[in-house]
C-alpha positions in Angstrom: -13.5 2.1 13.6 -11.0 -0.5 14.8 -7.7 -1.1 13.2 -6.8 -4.5 11.8 -4.5 -5.2 14.8 -7.3 -4.3 17.2 -9.7 -6.6 15.4 -7.2 -9.4 15.5 -6.2 -8.8 19.1 -2.6 -8.1 18.2 -0.6 -6.7 21.2 3.0 -6.8 19.8 4.0 -3.9 17.6 5.0 -3.0 15.0 2.7 -5.5 13.3 3.4 -6.6 9.7 1.6 -8.7 7.1 3.3 -10.0 4.0 2.3 -11.4 0.6 3.7 -14.7 -0.7 6.7 -12.8 -2.3 7.7 -11.3 1.0 6.4 -7.8 0.3 4.9 -5.9 3.3 1.2 -5.5 2.5 0.1 -4.1 5.9 2.0 -2.3 8.7 0.7 -0.9 11.9 2.2 0.8 15.0 1.1 0.8 18.6 -0.4 4.3 18.2 -2.8 3.1 15.5 -1.0 4.4 12.4 -1.3 1.9 9.6 -0.5 1.5 5.9 -1.6 -0.9 3.2 0.2 -1.7 0.0 -0.7 -3.8 -3.1 1.8 -5.1 -5.6 1.6 -6.4 -9.2 3.1 -9.6 -10.5 6.5 -7.9 -10.9 6.6 -6.8 -7.3 6.0 -3.1 -8.0 3.7 -1.1 -5.8 0.3 -0.5 -7.5 -1.6 1.0 -4.5 -0.7 2.4 -1.2 -2.8 4.1 1.5 -2.4 5.0 5.2 -4.5 5.9 8.2 -4.1 9.7 7.5 -6.1 9.3 4.3 -3.2 9.6 1.9 -3.0 7.2 -1.0 -1.5 6.7 -4.5 -2.0 4.2 -7.2 -0.2 3.4 -10.4 -0.8 1.4 -13.5 1.7 -0.6 -15.5 1.7 -2.0 -19.0 2.1 -5.7 -19.8 5.9 -5.4 -19.5 5.8 -3.9 -16.0 6.5 -0.3 -17.1 4.6 2.4 -15.1 2.2 4.2 -17.4 0.1 6.2 -14.9 0.3 7.6 -11.3 -2.4 9.2 -9.3 -2.2 10.7 -5.8 -4.7 11.6 -3.1 -3.9 15.3 -3.5 -5.4 15.1 -7.1 -2.0 14.9 -8.9 -2.1 12.7 -12.0 0.8 11.8 -14.2 1.0 9.8 -17.4 4.2 8.2 -18.3 5.1 7.8 -22.0 7.4 4.8 -22.6 
């Protein structure tokens, strides 16, 4: 499977993509390592994954407070606010 940089023909590294708020949403190195990040409307990370298969996700309430975390190793954490 090709990385995003390979698909786009990118030859200068590190390669970055940003959202409209300036947050890095994609990062890739010349050796093929990559990570993807998603953000909520508050600019907080809600999802992250990398080329090694690791990931985490979080959920926030309507005020932007984190209420839940989950990690690729099976760890889950609920946050009471």
